[in-house]
Phi, psi and omega in degrees: 000325185276333181298305176303322175310303184293326171283332173287329183295305183295319177300319184289321178298311179305313179291323177289327176294306175303324179291316186293316187284354183274319175199162179291317177299319181293323183293320175294326173295331175293325176294330182265008177060032187260339182251325181238096185265133182266148180278165188282346185270357184258133168253129182262115173233092189259015172065219184288351192279149185283065180266170177297137173295137176293136188302326187287350180262351182294326184297320185288319180292332179283338174295320182266014189301329167304317179287336186263176179285148179289137183287147170284164183290341181287342184276137180287117175292141181259132179283115183290147173260150182282134188282153180284158186291327185297326187280333180285341183271013173293171185287164187296323181302317176297321177302312181299318183294329183291312186296326175292323182294321183295318181288328180296311188292320178301317178304318186292320183286337171304334180250021184283141179281149187290335181264136177286357171293145182263114186254109179269116184259148177287144189282134178251117180268152182139172188279122167305135181205157185284339172235129178272127180259140185294134178271122167287135174298135182289141181281128180289129172287137178284131173281115181275133162272173173304329177292316174298331178293312186287343179291347180286340181285156179256105186300328185293338185288336186248011180280157184291334185280343178277338187215111179285346182276346175274088181226030180293337184254021184236146173273166185302324182289325175294316178298323184287319181285331186281321182250338180044057173254359176098183181227158188234133177251124176212180180204163182217157175195142178258132176261115175286332188287323182254353176060055166213159184255127169261120176256127178246121181259114184274294181195176177217166186203154175057040174297149170288145174296161182291158183249135186276174185293338178273000180087001176271141176289137179263111183290328182271350182275160178234153181266172172240077190287145156208171191241141181242127186238139179206165178244111180293149004274013185264104181260357185282316173273070176263164177240154189222127174283164173290155184282139171253110193291132165046061172203147176260359172230069181289149175240122191258290176070042180240151178244145175225139177246138180243112177282112181206145182287153183302323180284332174293313177308317181301334187267354182267163176242127180271125184245122176243120176245128173270124184234144180259116178295126175222122189285339179266347187212185181281142188294139190255136181277138182267300182194181177217170173221128178234128184233106175299119187286356173274359175268356185236163177266100183299310183297311175302311180085177174169165175228150193223155164249127186236133175284131183290138174245160174297151179246144182292344185259104179275341176231150182284143172293155185282338187126179174226156183226130178264129189227149176226135177240143177214137177237139175248114176291326178294323183260354179064038182243137175249110188269141180228132172239125175260104187275301179201173167227164177205153180047044170300150178293130184279135181252346185234126175308307189281323188226034178075242182216161172232076189283143164220169179238131180259130174246127186226130182268122173244120176252120190056242177243032175243129176288122187254318184206152185227134175212155187212151178282170169285156174259154183246125184286137170057051178200145179254357174231075186280146168251123186255294194047057180242145183240143180226151185228135172243135177274116177224110175300153179302322177290345177256359184294321175296341181257005183265152180221146175247125180251123172248128186234125186258132187229152168266125182295136183227129184273331185274333187215188179299156178293144184275127178284134182251306183187172194205145163221164181228127177230128176145225182297308179258069181292154182269000181185174178292326175305314180298315177299324184285325178298310180297317182300311180296329181290321180292333186265351179230070177299152177064021179228132181275135184240117178264143173199145171277145180227134172271129180298152175240157182287167178288324178292327180291321180286321176293336181283335191246339185238110182289345170294328177291339176280344194260000174244165175248000000 
C-alpha cells in the first residue's frame, strides 16, 4: 500500500516541477489539471507548492466550506470527481488523516497567489506582528584609542598650579624658581637607645618679605619668622621655635625630641612650617616642607636644604583649650575647671606668651559674672588646673552661656587677644554644643573636652553672647 503511494508522490512532484519551471503556459495547465492527471490510487501531498488539490478531497472540503476561509475570485474552481468505492472502503484511520489533510491543504490554497508565477521574497527574521514598525539603523560606536581615553581627564585638576603639594617631579631649584618662598635647612636622626627622634631646625634663607593687606609686597619690610615642627598625621603635638625678628635669613639652631617607636616613626611624615609672626593679626604661613620618614635613613641621620612650597593653610591655628564642666542640681552650682592649653598663638616676639583665661557667665544677653585664671610666663603650652564655680539655678541653666577668652598678658599695654569659644545657649560651634549637651545629660559628673580656639570675629558672627563681653 505504501509503495504505490510513494511512487505516485515522487513521480507527481518530478513531473510537476519539470513542467512548472519549463514555461508559464504549461504551469497554468498544471493548475487546471489538464497535463498531469493523477490516478485515484495516488495521494498528492505537494506541501506548500501551489499545486492542484486532489479531486477525491474536494467533496470533503466542500462539506466544510462554511468553516473554512473564502476563496478569492481569481482562483479557478475545480470540478470534484467521484472517488472509487474501494477508496471509500478504506480504514477509519485513513479517513481521519484524509480529512485532516483536506483542512490543511484548503487553508494553504486560501493563501495561494492568483498568479502562477513563483515570487521568491527575501526571508525576514523577527517576531510576527500585525503592524510593522520601521527599524532605525543603529549608531556606530566610535572605537576609542588610548589618546582619546586620556582626553577625558581635565589636566587643570592635576596641575601644580591647582595644588601646591604635588611637587614630587620638581627639583628644589625648580620649586624655588617657581614659588620663590625660600629654603629651609634641617636635620633628623633617630636614637635607638632612647627611642626618640631628634629634629634639628638649623636656618632658613631667601624668605619673601611680608605681604600687606592690599596684596602688594613691602620691599623695605622684614619678616619675623619662626618654625613649627610636627609628625603627621598628629598635628596637635607640635613643637615651635622662637621668633627671629626682622630678618629674611633667620638662624634657629634648635633641637626637638619626639618620643616615638622606630617602626612608628617610619610611618610618619615630618612637616616643618615656616610662619611669619604678626602681633596685630593672625600669623601668616610663608611655606612648608614635608619629608616622608620612610624615605630617609633615620639611624644614620642627615641634613638637607629643602625649598619651601605653598601651604593650603594660610593662617596658623590659635591653639586648643581643655575644659571640664559639671553641674550640681541640688546646689544649683555650675563648676568649671580650666585644665590646660596647648599650641597657643605666640603674642610676644622675645619670650613667647604670658597666657591666661577669662571666664564670663552670660544669662540670656546679659553679662552676670567674670572670673579669670593666673597668667603663666613665657609659654604657649600652659597648665592651669584651676576651678571656678558659678551660681546658676536649674530653671535658668538652659539660658546660660559661658564665654572663654584666652589673652596674652601685657604689662605695658592692653592684653593681646589669642582666641575665644562660647559654650551654652549660644554656643560658637558644634563641638561646644556637644560639650554642653553632654554636661546636661550627666549631672554630678565632670565632662572633659578639648576645644579649638576661634577668632573674635567668628564668635561674634555666630554667638550673640560673644557680643556682650569684652
